[in-house]
Backbone of each chain as ProteinMPNN parsed JSONL, in Angstrom:
{"seq_chain_A": "MKTRVKEFRSAANLTQQQLANLVHVSSRTIISIETGQYNPSLLLAYRIAEVFGVTVENLCCLKENKELEDMQYENS", "coords_chain_A": {"N_chain_A": [[8.371, 8.393, 20.617], [10.997, 9.717, 22.745], [14.028, 11.084, 21.061], [17.108, 12.347, 20.58], [17.634, 13.614, 17.684], [16.882, 15.737, 16.741], [18.473, 17.451, 18.383], [21.731, 16.855, 17.936], [21.42, 17.158, 14.964], [20.913, 19.511, 14.655], [23.657, 20.373, 15.724], [25.849, 19.257, 14.476], [25.255, 21.035, 12.446], [23.318, 20.375, 10.047], [20.626, 20.033, 7.284], [17.249, 19.001, 7.418], [17.053, 17.892, 5.283], [19.16, 16.802, 3.903], [20.369, 15.275, 6.124], [18.145, 13.294, 5.551], [19.072, 12.868, 3.164], [21.745, 11.582, 3.315], [21.082, 9.221, 5.08], [19.597, 7.877, 3.753], [15.901, 7.804, 3.362], [12.92, 9.647, 3.173], [12.8, 13.456, 3.824], [10.105, 13.769, 5.482], [10.292, 11.805, 6.814], [12.242, 11.987, 9.231], [11.295, 14.508, 10.222], [9.309, 13.509, 11.262], [10.493, 11.584, 12.909], [12.037, 13.538, 14.787], [10.038, 15.174, 15.676], [9.243, 12.854, 17.189], [6.98, 11.55, 16.376], [7.16, 9.252, 15.222], [8.656, 6.358, 15.631], [12.127, 5.277, 14.616], [13.366, 2.237, 12.59], [15.623, -0.414, 14.049], [17.731, -0.237, 11.885], [17.794, 2.02, 10.644], [17.647, 3.907, 12.989], [20.416, 3.31, 13.904], [22.09, 3.892, 11.127], [21.626, 6.655, 11.432], [23.15, 7.504, 14.015], [25.418, 6.486, 13.198], [26.292, 8.775, 11.337], [26.254, 10.493, 12.914], [28.25, 9.866, 14.503], [27.365, 8.863, 17.565], [26.48, 7.031, 19.743], [23.878, 3.984, 19.105], [22.175, 4.185, 21.828], [22.234, 6.368, 23.185], [21.709, 8.317, 20.8], [18.844, 7.512, 20.827], [18.283, 8.171, 23.25], [17.479, 5.766, 25.169], [17.603, 5.009, 27.611], [16.403, 6.624, 29.345], [13.759, 6.115, 28.173], [13.099, 3.683, 28.476], [12.749, 4.414, 31.431], [10.734, 5.684, 31.766], [9.027, 4.303, 30.451], [8.506, 2.076, 32.175], [7.765, 3.071, 34.839], [5.491, 4.319, 33.926], [4.421, 2.174, 33.142], [3.855, 1.017, 36.031], [2.539, 2.757, 37.276], [-0.189, 2.074, 35.653]], "CA_chain_A": [[9.36, 7.755, 21.71], [11.796, 10.807, 22.463], [14.996, 10.552, 20.601], [18.167, 13.468, 19.947], [18.102, 13.604, 16.943], [17.242, 17.034, 16.38], [19.84, 18.358, 18.541], [22.722, 16.535, 17.351], [21.517, 17.565, 13.591], [21.304, 21.031, 14.686], [24.898, 20.667, 16.297], [25.948, 19.228, 13.28], [24.875, 22.473, 10.918], [22.68, 19.867, 8.858], [19.422, 20.445, 7.171], [16.673, 17.634, 7.728], [16.967, 16.928, 3.405], [20.457, 16.739, 4.221], [20.12, 14.079, 6.625], [17.366, 12.305, 5.211], [19.716, 12.041, 1.846], [22.785, 10.631, 4.202], [20.635, 8.217, 5.534], [18.522, 7.044, 2.775], [14.872, 8.087, 3.579], [12.589, 11.562, 2.945], [13.203, 14.239, 5.156], [9.304, 13.869, 6.407], [10.683, 10.549, 7.802], [13.497, 12.83, 9.91], [10.716, 15.416, 10.791], [8.33, 12.118, 12.132], [11.662, 11.181, 13.685], [12.517, 14.71, 15.887], [8.823, 15.215, 16.557], [8.15, 11.909, 18.519], [5.86, 10.755, 15.824], [7.67, 7.759, 14.445], [9.987, 5.264, 15.804], [12.629, 4.582, 13.32], [13.815, 1.081, 12.955], [16.968, -0.186, 13.812], [18.789, -0.138, 11.233], [17.77, 3.632, 10.502], [18.726, 4.595, 14.335], [21.459, 3.094, 14.007], [22.569, 4.755, 10.168], [21.543, 8.082, 11.813], [24.021, 7.124, 14.929], [26.721, 6.486, 12.559], [26.081, 9.746, 10.881], [26.761, 11.829, 14.419], [29.107, 9.831, 15.341], [27.252, 8.519, 18.822], [25.369, 5.022, 19.75], [22.581, 3.897, 19.435], [21.429, 4.21, 22.911], [22.692, 7.511, 22.738], [20.731, 9.028, 19.902], [17.633, 7.134, 20.995], [17.526, 7.803, 24.823], [17.432, 3.977, 25.365], [17.636, 4.69, 29.334], [15.485, 7.717, 29.808], [12.594, 6.298, 27.95], [13.001, 2.312, 29.584], [12.348, 4.547, 32.978], [9.735, 6.535, 31.547], [8.252, 3.513, 30.082], [8.769, 1.479, 33.316], [6.619, 3.85, 35.348], [3.825, 4.304, 33.373], [3.516, 0.447, 33.181], [4.351, 1.015, 37.2], [1.257, 3.111, 37.278], [-1.043, 1.904, 35.08]], "C_chain_A": [[10.744, 9.329, 21.215], [13.459, 10.283, 22.034], [16.349, 12.673, 20.51], [18.783, 13.749, 19.129], [18.261, 14.963, 16.441], [18.401, 17.821, 16.727], [21.237, 17.871, 18.117], [22.888, 16.694, 15.495], [22.089, 18.672, 13.819], [23.178, 21.461, 14.829], [25.866, 20.103, 15.091], [25.49, 20.037, 12.07], [24.312, 21.651, 9.848], [21.147, 20.032, 8.845], [18.668, 18.759, 7.451], [16.841, 16.835, 6.417], [18.397, 16.392, 3.233], [20.371, 15.32, 4.724], [19.648, 13.094, 6.503], [18.025, 11.27, 3.561], [20.88, 11.206, 2.469], [22.032, 9.08, 4.573], [19.258, 7.299, 4.662], [16.952, 7.01, 2.655], [14.256, 9.552, 3.635], [13.021, 12.08, 4.316], [11.346, 14.515, 5.969], [9.377, 12.975, 7.309], [11.368, 11.321, 9.182], [12.359, 13.749, 10.15], [9.882, 14.512, 11.94], [9.213, 12.231, 13.034], [11.582, 12.868, 14.971], [11.17, 15.016, 16.671], [8.392, 13.739, 17.478], [7.142, 11.646, 17.437], [6.149, 9.623, 15.673], [8.777, 7.645, 15.14], [11.042, 4.448, 14.757], [13.122, 3.063, 14.252], [15.009, 0.906, 13.246], [17.996, 0.071, 13.738], [18.929, 1.676, 10.62], [17.943, 4.066, 11.585], [20.368, 3.981, 14.274], [22.838, 3.298, 12.785], [22.329, 6.019, 10.65], [22.405, 8.268, 12.779], [25.382, 7.279, 14.258], [26.816, 7.524, 11.894], [27.227, 10.844, 12.212], [27.682, 11.321, 14.495], [28.567, 9.57, 17.037], [26.563, 6.846, 19.14], [24.021, 5.322, 19.851], [21.934, 4.695, 20.602], [21.904, 5.972, 23.231], [22.009, 8.393, 22.272], [19.031, 8.809, 20.802], [17.045, 7.557, 22.502], [17.178, 6.933, 25.415], [17.016, 4.281, 27.178], [16.563, 5.411, 29.95], [14.492, 7.099, 29.586], [12.361, 5.082, 28.361], [11.911, 2.997, 30.55], [10.987, 4.661, 32.658], [8.798, 5.404, 31.244], [7.459, 2.63, 31.383], [7.367, 2.007, 34.512], [5.356, 4.588, 34.499], [3.192, 2.51, 33.473], [3.248, -0.288, 34.728], [3.015, 1.39, 37.451], [0.096, 3.025, 36.435], [-1.537, -0.048, 35.802]], "O_chain_A": [[11.169, 9.756, 20.142], [14.009, 9.315, 22.56], [15.973, 13.839, 20.394], [19.969, 14.081, 19.159], [19.269, 15.412, 15.895], [19.11, 18.538, 16.02], [21.987, 18.829, 17.932], [23.905, 16.485, 14.835], [23.225, 19.019, 13.496], [23.793, 22.393, 14.31], [26.812, 20.864, 14.888], [25.411, 19.625, 10.913], [24.634, 21.972, 8.704], [20.447, 20.143, 9.852], [19.268, 17.698, 7.622], [16.811, 15.609, 6.31], [18.646, 15.542, 2.377], [20.312, 14.341, 3.979], [20.098, 12.041, 6.956], [17.834, 10.158, 3.069], [20.943, 10.042, 2.071], [22.535, 7.995, 4.284], [18.401, 6.466, 4.957], [16.55, 6.184, 1.836], [14.907, 10.511, 4.051], [13.391, 11.558, 5.368], [11.251, 15.324, 6.892], [8.806, 13.042, 8.397], [10.784, 11.078, 10.238], [13.002, 13.999, 11.17], [9.826, 14.744, 13.148], [8.946, 12.911, 14.025], [10.863, 12.828, 15.969], [11.084, 15.105, 17.896], [7.435, 13.633, 18.245], [6.079, 11.474, 18.032], [5.31, 8.793, 16.022], [9.672, 8.476, 15.299], [10.854, 3.345, 14.244], [13.233, 2.754, 15.438], [15.782, 1.799, 12.901], [18.904, 0.404, 14.5], [19.941, 2.297, 10.295], [18.671, 5.045, 11.423], [21.321, 4.578, 14.776], [24.026, 3.081, 13.023], [23.118, 6.766, 10.07], [22.767, 9.442, 12.708], [26.28, 8.022, 14.654], [27.98, 7.429, 11.504], [28.279, 11.482, 12.264], [28.571, 12.163, 14.614], [29.327, 10.06, 17.873], [26.362, 5.833, 18.47], [23.312, 6.217, 20.311], [21.26, 5.705, 20.398], [20.933, 6.379, 23.869], [21.59, 9.3, 22.991], [18.307, 9.702, 21.242], [15.894, 7.409, 22.912], [16.444, 7.177, 26.374], [16.128, 3.66, 27.764], [15.894, 4.978, 30.889], [13.764, 7.133, 30.578], [11.206, 5.034, 28.785], [10.741, 2.635, 30.67], [10.13, 3.916, 33.133], [7.696, 5.496, 31.784], [6.244, 2.527, 31.553], [6.349, 1.394, 34.835], [4.482, 5.373, 34.867], [2.127, 1.949, 33.73], [2.772, -1.405, 34.932], [2.242, 0.512, 37.833], [-0.677, 3.981, 36.499], [-2.524, -0.638, 35.363]]}, "seq_chain_B": "MKIHNKKSFINVKSEKNFVYGIITTILAIVCLAVLLIKFEWRFLIAGIFLLAIAAVNYSIAFSKKGTLEDIAESTDERDVYVIMKSSRLALKLLNYVLCAGCFVCLVLYGAFKMQTFLIIALTLCAVLCLLFIIMLSANIYCEKHS", "coords_chain_B": {"N_chain_B": [[10.745, -3.877, -14.248], [12.571, -6.292, -15.128], [12.853, -8.104, -18.348], [14.389, -11.009, -19.837], [14.958, -12.658, -22.583], [16.242, -15.039, -24.784], [16.477, -14.514, -26.921], [15.904, -12.009, -27.268], [16.024, -8.078, -25.379], [13.831, -6.735, -23.374], [12.681, -3.692, -21.93], [10.629, -2.938, -20.135], [8.797, -0.583, -17.966], [6.938, 0.084, -16.374], [5.004, -2.156, -14.893], [2.183, -2.946, -14.071], [0.875, -1.64, -16.248], [1.582, -3.3, -18.557], [0.91, -6.054, -18.092], [-1.91, -4.791, -18.258], [-1.719, -4.362, -21.086], [-1.728, -6.61, -21.751], [-3.99, -8.261, -21.078], [-5.691, -6.94, -22.336], [-4.976, -7.242, -24.902], [-5.228, -10.198, -25.617], [-7.998, -10.125, -25.003], [-9.112, -8.633, -27.423], [-7.663, -10.134, -29.457], [-9.348, -12.422, -28.674], [-12.028, -11.18, -29.852], [-11.591, -10.27, -32.253], [-10.899, -13.08, -33.147], [-13.181, -14.159, -32.634], [-15.378, -12.657, -34.612], [-14.311, -12.851, -37.022], [-15.203, -15.406, -37.133], [-17.952, -15.572, -37.626], [-19.693, -12.27, -38.189], [-20.317, -9.81, -36.224], [-21.27, -6.633, -35.463], [-20.582, -5.706, -32.802], [-18.841, -6.971, -32.145], [-16.25, -5.948, -33.493], [-16.291, -3.439, -33.04], [-15.637, -3.681, -30.179], [-12.935, -5.109, -30.611], [-11.744, -3.132, -31.798], [-11.381, -1.295, -29.774], [-10.599, -2.622, -28.119], [-7.695, -3.213, -28.77], [-6.901, -0.093, -29.403], [-6.815, -0.195, -26.543], [-4.941, -1.145, -25.747], [-2.777, -0.379, -27.129], [-2.363, 2.006, -25.751], [-1.897, 0.853, -23.379], [0.559, -0.734, -23.314], [2.141, 1.656, -24.984], [2.654, 2.978, -22.61], [3.277, 1.415, -20.696], [6.17, 1.185, -21.842], [7.385, 3.328, -22.457], [7.033, 5.467, -19.784], [7.753, 5.172, -16.191], [5.181, 3.512, -13.951], [2.825, 4.477, -11.458], [2.857, 2.541, -9.343], [5.365, 1.739, -9.496], [6.484, 3.531, -9.302], [5.678, 5.0, -6.207], [6.88, 2.444, -4.803], [9.547, 2.842, -5.554], [10.017, 5.288, -4.198], [9.247, 4.846, -1.473], [10.049, 5.367, 2.147], [10.481, 3.633, 4.932], [9.075, 4.487, 7.282], [6.736, 5.375, 5.366], [5.915, 2.89, 4.589], [5.163, 1.982, 7.375], [3.074, 3.647, 7.45], [1.218, 2.961, 5.014], [0.322, 0.84, 6.346], [-0.764, 1.201, 8.694], [-2.719, 2.766, 7.805], [-4.173, 1.378, 6.19], [-5.258, -1.2, 7.424], [-6.62, 1.0, 9.315], [-8.844, 1.887, 7.744], [-9.56, -0.331, 6.667], [-11.139, -1.389, 9.327], [-12.758, 0.7, 9.667], [-14.344, 0.396, 7.045], [-15.13, -2.593, 7.564], [-17.021, -1.571, 10.498], [-18.749, -0.249, 8.735], [-20.075, -1.406, 6.352], [-20.905, -3.07, 8.738], [-23.491, -1.96, 9.888], [-24.445, -1.286, 7.69], [-25.753, -3.694, 7.135], [-27.398, -4.026, 9.749], [-29.172, -1.574, 9.434], [-30.625, -2.044, 7.154], [-32.04, -4.78, 8.362], [-33.339, -3.726, 10.28], [-35.008, -2.029, 9.09], [-36.36, -4.425, 6.88], [-37.475, -5.345, 9.222], [-39.355, -3.418, 10.033], [-40.949, -2.699, 7.543], [-40.894, -4.937, 6.024], [-40.288, -4.981, 3.792], [-39.475, -6.551, 0.516], [-36.447, -6.375, -0.472], [-35.057, -5.255, 1.19], [-34.169, -7.107, 2.973], [-32.471, -8.958, 1.165], [-30.868, -6.463, 0.58], [-29.718, -7.076, 2.921], [-28.636, -9.392, 3.55], [-26.928, -9.652, 1.548], [-25.032, -7.859, 2.458], [-24.094, -8.895, 4.274], [-22.841, -11.787, 3.492], [-20.678, -10.428, 2.098], [-19.632, -9.443, 4.766], [-18.867, -11.937, 5.938], [-16.475, -12.878, 4.151], [-14.942, -11.157, 3.684], [-14.309, -11.285, 7.184], [-13.363, -14.158, 6.692], [-10.6, -14.22, 4.764], [-9.553, -12.007, 5.947], [-9.172, -13.533, 8.157], [-7.517, -15.631, 6.795], [-5.417, -13.986, 5.646], [-3.947, -13.144, 8.208], [-3.42, -15.981, 9.431], [-1.924, -16.491, 7.596], [0.313, -14.269, 7.565], [1.477, -14.743, 10.419], [2.489, -17.26, 10.167], [4.771, -16.555, 8.107], [6.541, -14.135, 8.871]], "CA_chain_B": [[10.918, -5.3, -14.271], [13.254, -5.9, -16.85], [12.608, -9.245, -18.944], [15.382, -11.286, -20.518], [14.931, -13.525, -23.586], [18.111, -15.726, -25.365], [17.246, -13.672, -28.763], [15.118, -10.279, -27.281], [15.71, -7.578, -24.503], [12.311, -5.689, -23.314], [12.662, -3.272, -20.399], [9.447, -2.82, -19.366], [9.281, 0.354, -16.913], [5.586, 0.122, -15.86], [4.526, -3.595, -15.161], [1.165, -3.071, -14.093], [0.534, -1.392, -17.789], [1.865, -4.291, -19.624], [-0.135, -6.489, -18.027], [-2.975, -4.478, -18.624], [-1.841, -3.996, -22.168], [-1.691, -8.151, -22.09], [-4.724, -8.418, -20.982], [-6.436, -6.107, -23.041], [-4.415, -7.94, -26.381], [-5.953, -11.402, -25.585], [-9.562, -10.392, -25.426], [-8.588, -7.976, -29.176], [-8.137, -11.607, -30.326], [-11.156, -12.933, -28.81], [-12.977, -10.531, -30.251], [-11.929, -10.542, -33.624], [-11.653, -14.43, -33.542], [-15.195, -14.364, -33.189], [-15.979, -11.883, -35.876], [-14.328, -13.957, -38.327], [-15.835, -16.863, -37.507], [-19.69, -14.773, -37.044], [-19.403, -10.995, -38.602], [-21.39, -8.578, -35.898], [-20.45, -5.068, -35.283], [-20.457, -5.251, -31.278], [-17.524, -7.793, -31.681], [-15.677, -4.784, -34.088], [-16.014, -2.178, -31.997], [-14.791, -4.005, -29.286], [-11.698, -5.184, -30.807], [-10.592, -2.203, -32.433], [-11.376, -0.288, -28.643], [-9.144, -3.418, -27.281], [-6.327, -3.105, -29.468], [-6.526, 1.139, -29.282], [-6.097, 0.079, -24.938], [-3.651, -2.373, -25.511], [-1.139, -0.096, -27.254], [-1.861, 2.634, -25.283], [-1.271, 0.515, -22.434], [1.73, -1.112, -24.249], [3.658, 3.105, -24.859], [2.938, 3.32, -21.453], [4.917, 0.466, -20.193], [7.774, 1.243, -22.263], [7.987, 4.48, -22.113], [7.225, 5.964, -18.429], [7.482, 4.411, -14.704], [4.102, 3.356, -13.622], [2.323, 4.634, -10.435], [3.495, 1.224, -8.079], [6.892, 1.527, -9.182], [7.239, 4.98, -8.778], [5.471, 4.754, -4.986], [7.812, 1.694, -4.474], [10.976, 3.65, -5.365], [9.903, 6.46, -3.326], [8.862, 4.774, 0.0], [10.417, 4.923, 2.184], [10.374, 2.696, 5.867], [7.659, 5.369, 7.434], [5.839, 5.1, 4.014], [5.586, 1.093, 5.125], [4.282, 2.379, 8.424], [1.961, 3.997, 7.471], [0.813, 2.474, 4.684], [-0.223, -0.138, 6.976], [-1.776, 1.854, 9.653], [-4.113, 3.083, 6.745], [-4.598, -0.023, 5.608], [-5.83, -1.073, 8.622], [-8.186, 2.235, 9.542], [-9.766, 1.761, 6.252], [-10.401, -2.203, 6.781], [-11.303, -1.248, 10.558], [-13.62, 1.393, 8.902], [-15.36, -0.48, 6.126], [-15.626, -3.264, 8.458], [-17.992, -0.929, 10.574], [-19.72, 0.656, 7.775], [-20.736, -2.907, 6.463], [-22.078, -3.88, 9.948], [-24.058, -0.7, 9.917], [-25.847, -1.269, 6.688], [-26.462, -5.022, 7.921], [-27.805, -3.689, 11.082], [-29.895, -0.562, 9.247], [-30.975, -2.958, 6.325], [-32.887, -5.395, 8.696], [-34.842, -2.557, 11.002], [-35.917, -1.518, 7.957], [-36.604, -4.76, 6.426], [-38.396, -5.541, 10.125], [-40.856, -2.035, 9.785], [-41.23, -2.393, 6.523], [-41.393, -5.751, 5.043], [-40.083, -5.016, 1.85], [-37.499, -7.792, 0.233], [-35.18, -5.763, -1.237], [-33.99, -4.693, 2.61], [-33.324, -8.526, 3.173], [-31.69, -8.501, 0.605], [-29.745, -5.917, 0.039], [-28.763, -6.988, 4.402], [-27.972, -10.698, 3.313], [-25.25, -9.484, 0.195], [-23.813, -7.014, 3.222], [-23.361, -10.008, 5.683], [-22.246, -12.143, 2.876], [-19.564, -9.642, 2.679], [-18.903, -9.709, 6.154], [-18.104, -13.05, 6.46], [-16.124, -13.212, 2.897], [-14.09, -10.279, 4.607], [-13.448, -12.048, 8.244], [-12.645, -14.867, 6.356], [-9.634, -13.361, 4.453], [-8.876, -11.268, 7.524], [-8.844, -14.595, 8.82], [-6.832, -16.306, 6.429], [-4.078, -13.333, 5.657], [-3.367, -13.086, 9.769], [-2.392, -17.194, 9.3], [-0.648, -16.414, 6.452], [1.44, -13.358, 7.958], [1.654, -15.254, 11.448], [3.624, -18.065, 9.792], [5.96, -16.354, 7.331], [6.571, -13.17, 9.539]], "C_chain_B": [[11.5, -5.217, -15.904], [12.966, -7.947, -17.163], [13.692, -9.778, -19.839], [15.071, -12.568, -21.097], [16.863, -13.824, -23.68], [17.293, -14.375, -26.476], [16.95, -11.803, -28.267], [15.472, -9.755, -25.752], [14.685, -7.07, -23.905], [12.858, -5.304, -21.676], [11.559, -2.67, -19.795], [9.449, -2.066, -17.858], [7.885, 0.329, -15.813], [4.553, -1.773, -15.975], [3.0, -3.867, -15.231], [0.076, -2.625, -15.767], [1.393, -2.605, -18.719], [1.156, -5.324, -19.643], [-1.375, -6.078, -18.32], [-3.392, -5.046, -20.235], [-2.017, -6.015, -22.677], [-2.767, -8.34, -22.077], [-5.59, -8.136, -22.635], [-6.26, -7.172, -25.011], [-5.448, -9.557, -26.393], [-7.656, -11.422, -25.697], [-9.754, -9.719, -26.265], [-8.97, -9.066, -29.501], [-8.98, -12.47, -30.643], [-11.935, -12.834, -29.6], [-13.038, -10.717, -31.56], [-11.621, -12.376, -34.217], [-12.729, -14.622, -34.091], [-15.97, -12.939, -34.437], [-14.858, -12.259, -36.879], [-15.295, -15.192, -38.566], [-17.626, -16.344, -37.935], [-19.614, -13.013, -37.53], [-21.044, -10.123, -37.177], [-20.28, -7.376, -35.025], [-20.377, -5.011, -33.954], [-18.882, -5.658, -31.432], [-16.326, -6.408, -32.593], [-15.269, -4.044, -33.298], [-15.007, -2.47, -30.737], [-13.746, -4.006, -29.203], [-11.662, -4.161, -30.774], [-10.429, -0.92, -30.813], [-10.41, -1.21, -27.877], [-7.908, -2.97, -28.032], [-6.108, -1.497, -29.398], [-5.717, 1.115, -27.338], [-5.21, -0.306, -25.129], [-2.259, -1.223, -25.926], [-0.827, 1.171, -26.326], [-1.375, 2.427, -23.951], [0.292, -0.151, -22.343], [2.7, 0.386, -23.972], [3.677, 3.387, -23.675], [3.906, 2.664, -20.603], [6.088, 0.647, -20.348], [8.152, 2.12, -22.58], [8.079, 5.469, -20.871], [6.842, 4.771, -17.374], [5.647, 4.571, -14.231], [3.708, 4.268, -12.071], [3.172, 3.729, -9.302], [4.512, 1.348, -8.043], [7.383, 2.521, -9.13], [7.174, 5.286, -7.168], [6.222, 3.93, -4.415], [9.14, 2.074, -4.354], [11.274, 4.334, -4.237], [9.807, 6.295, -1.783], [10.068, 4.564, 0.555], [10.299, 4.005, 4.305], [9.151, 3.283, 7.067], [6.876, 5.578, 6.969], [5.042, 4.049, 4.707], [4.576, 1.122, 6.372], [3.023, 2.383, 8.226], [0.747, 3.846, 6.346], [-0.329, 1.334, 5.199], [-1.007, 0.158, 8.202], [-2.72, 2.124, 8.613], [-4.784, 2.662, 6.528], [-5.422, -0.342, 6.449], [-7.101, -0.086, 9.42], [-8.972, 1.793, 8.838], [-10.315, 0.153, 6.774], [-11.412, -2.088, 7.774], [-13.063, -0.766, 10.024], [-15.04, 0.842, 7.996], [-16.164, -1.817, 6.835], [-17.658, -3.037, 9.233], [-19.003, -0.166, 9.676], [-20.819, -0.423, 6.828], [-21.92, -3.691, 7.076], [-23.49, -2.996, 10.061], [-25.552, -0.776, 9.007], [-26.626, -2.646, 6.771], [-27.622, -4.843, 8.481], [-29.71, -2.267, 10.729], [-31.078, -2.063, 8.241], [-32.195, -3.929, 7.025], [-33.83, -4.887, 9.556], [-35.871, -2.496, 9.957], [-36.743, -2.695, 7.432], [-37.969, -5.249, 7.672], [-39.618, -4.766, 10.053], [-41.256, -2.356, 8.752], [-41.734, -3.303, 5.474], [-40.971, -5.779, 3.399], [-38.872, -5.78, 1.828], [-36.107, -7.277, -0.356], [-34.638, -5.385, 0.011], [-33.869, -6.017, 2.504], [-32.784, -9.028, 2.453], [-30.51, -8.252, 0.547], [-28.568, -6.745, 1.76], [-27.987, -8.243, 4.245], [-26.935, -10.784, 2.322], [-24.551, -8.924, 0.893], [-23.309, -8.632, 4.468], [-22.811, -10.901, 4.94], [-20.69, -11.326, 2.554], [-18.744, -9.507, 3.655], [-18.422, -10.679, 6.217], [-16.769, -12.831, 5.43], [-14.57, -12.492, 3.585], [-13.316, -10.972, 5.891], [-12.714, -13.269, 7.73], [-11.274, -14.722, 5.594], [-9.042, -12.486, 4.803], [-7.59, -12.298, 7.871], [-7.63, -15.213, 8.163], [-4.863, -15.5, 5.746], [-3.798, -13.171, 7.198], [-2.727, -14.07, 10.102], [-0.879, -16.59, 8.391], [0.653, -15.737, 6.994], [1.921, -13.798, 9.761], [2.946, -16.404, 11.552], [4.766, -17.912, 8.774], [6.914, -14.644, 7.797], [7.666, -13.179, 10.844]], "O_chain_B": [[11.263, -4.683, -16.987], [12.925, -8.808, -16.285], [14.011, -8.982, -20.722], [14.908, -13.546, -20.367], [17.916, -13.389, -23.214], [17.882, -13.301, -26.589], [17.493, -10.779, -28.683], [15.345, -10.571, -24.839], [15.121, -6.137, -24.58], [13.226, -5.995, -20.727], [11.722, -1.85, -18.892], [9.888, -2.587, -16.833], [7.967, 0.551, -14.605], [3.801, -2.266, -16.816], [2.48, -4.649, -16.027], [-0.973, -3.112, -16.187], [1.729, -2.201, -19.832], [0.685, -5.764, -20.691], [-2.126, -6.979, -18.693], [-4.375, -5.651, -20.665], [-2.367, -6.452, -23.774], [-3.103, -8.734, -23.194], [-5.907, -8.848, -23.588], [-7.081, -7.538, -25.851], [-6.292, -9.785, -27.26], [-8.385, -12.273, -26.208], [-10.972, -9.794, -26.426], [-10.129, -9.337, -29.812], [-9.372, -13.045, -31.658], [-12.565, -13.74, -30.145], [-14.025, -11.154, -32.152], [-11.977, -12.839, -35.3], [-13.19, -14.978, -35.176], [-17.134, -12.694, -34.752], [-14.792, -11.363, -37.721], [-15.855, -15.713, -39.531], [-18.307, -17.09, -38.638], [-19.293, -12.498, -36.459], [-22.259, -10.018, -37.346], [-19.221, -7.323, -34.399], [-19.959, -3.882, -33.696], [-17.927, -4.993, -31.029], [-15.457, -6.047, -31.799], [-14.125, -3.923, -32.861], [-14.011, -1.842, -30.377], [-13.132, -3.39, -28.332], [-11.519, -3.745, -29.625], [-9.635, 0.018, -30.759], [-9.551, -0.755, -27.122], [-7.186, -2.165, -27.445], [-4.894, -1.313, -29.311], [-4.789, 1.777, -26.874], [-4.287, 0.279, -24.562], [-1.168, -1.159, -25.36], [0.317, 1.526, -26.044], [-0.698, 3.243, -23.326], [1.027, -0.019, -21.364], [3.627, 0.462, -23.166], [4.632, 4.078, -23.321], [4.909, 3.073, -20.019], [6.992, 0.457, -19.534], [9.28, 2.131, -23.073], [9.035, 6.244, -20.818], [6.054, 3.835, -17.507], [5.041, 5.642, -14.223], [4.738, 4.769, -11.621], [4.002, 4.218, -8.535], [5.095, 1.214, -6.967], [8.59, 2.668, -8.939], [8.19, 5.722, -6.626], [6.538, 4.34, -3.298], [9.853, 1.803, -3.387], [12.241, 4.228, -3.482], [10.118, 7.158, -0.962], [10.994, 3.934, 0.043], [9.165, 4.426, 4.536], [8.424, 2.472, 7.64], [5.93, 6.02, 7.62], [3.935, 4.156, 5.234], [3.507, 0.516, 6.439], [2.121, 1.615, 8.562], [-0.369, 4.342, 6.502], [-1.414, 1.038, 4.697], [-1.836, -0.636, 8.647], [-3.733, 1.435, 8.73], [-5.959, 3.029, 6.502], [-6.514, 0.216, 6.348], [-8.163, -0.451, 9.925], [-9.947, 1.219, 9.323], [-11.43, -0.186, 7.17], [-12.529, -2.517, 7.487], [-14.098, -1.43, 9.984], [-16.248, 0.889, 8.228], [-17.367, -2.064, 6.745], [-18.735, -3.583, 8.99], [-19.978, 0.448, 10.11], [-22.028, -0.254, 6.671], [-22.915, -4.329, 6.735], [-24.529, -3.59, 10.352], [-26.752, -0.575, 9.196], [-27.83, -2.762, 6.543], [-28.694, -5.268, 8.048], [-30.755, -2.141, 11.369], [-31.987, -2.75, 8.705], [-33.272, -3.955, 6.428], [-34.952, -5.376, 9.682], [-37.068, -2.779, 9.929], [-37.936, -2.398, 7.373], [-39.124, -5.468, 7.306], [-40.739, -5.274, 10.016], [-42.48, -2.37, 8.883], [-42.48, -3.059, 4.525], [-41.267, -6.364, 2.358], [-37.844, -5.823, 2.505], [-35.028, -7.829, -0.571], [-33.443, -5.118, -0.117], [-33.154, -6.182, 1.516], [-32.273, -10.011, 2.991], [-29.492, -8.942, 0.49], [-27.349, -6.909, 1.813], [-26.84, -8.308, 4.685], [-26.175, -11.746, 2.205], [-23.357, -9.014, 0.607], [-22.345, -8.998, 5.14], [-21.828, -11.251, 5.593], [-19.647, -11.881, 2.9], [-17.515, -9.45, 3.618], [-17.26, -10.601, 6.616], [-15.793, -12.54, 6.122], [-13.513, -13.056, 3.868], [-12.112, -11.225, 5.867], [-11.592, -13.516, 8.172], [-10.58, -15.56, 6.171], [-8.061, -12.04, 4.208], [-6.36, -12.288, 7.919], [-6.653, -15.362, 8.898], [-3.773, -16.03, 5.531], [-2.605, -12.895, 7.068], [-1.722, -13.942, 10.8], [0.334, -16.406, 8.489], [1.763, -16.269, 6.976], [2.751, -13.056, 10.287], [3.865, -16.534, 12.361], [5.576, -18.811, 8.545], [7.784, -14.164, 7.069], [7.75, -12.2, 11.586]]}, "name": "protein", "num_of_chains": 2, "seq": "MKTRVKEFRSAANLTQQQLANLVHVSSRTIISIETGQYNPSLLLAYRIAEVFGVTVENLCCLKENKELEDMQYENSMKIHNKKSFINVKSEKNFVYGIITTILAIVCLAVLLIKFEWRFLIAGIFLLAIAAVNYSIAFSKKGTLEDIAESTDERDVYVIMKSSRLALKLLNYVLCAGCFVCLVLYGAFKMQTFLIIALTLCAVLCLLFIIMLSANIYCEKHS"}
């Protein structure tokens, strides 16, 4: 799933390790979220959104991801 | 794990090593008890070895954290997800390997009529059945409890 974690992290001038420490996960988890290899849980997404002061919907691009998934369903 | 008693307070850092220590102590006591009834060198050697192993396990249990405790403390949600995914893959691969082994042994038995191949095939088949029953039970348990 596409997220805007990297974008918000860069804007907040935080390293992956710093963000990981703030949300109590490993830096590997942050890397995986940023590369789209891992979808964070609702609670982790909320924690990250809270750090950046944005909504989970905005952080996880829920609208775009939903539209993308809908398109994939229609095509399949 | 912290064990609270009325009189004593024991701080166990490695649960696994503590359990190993208890098991080896029990086995050592059994060996030494048998030794008292009837002296045999093998029981003496086994008893000494088991006591030594118990001592090592207790020292590890009270001095440093075990691997399981370390992993449990350092894991986050992604690690749990990766463990779940890799466990599933490992189980799937094990199933394929057992099936392939069973099939190959049956073919070899058909070709060479050697009873050894039939025994191996039947054993692998039994393991497969057991694995299936365990998987099914685990699945039912997880369906009900999660």
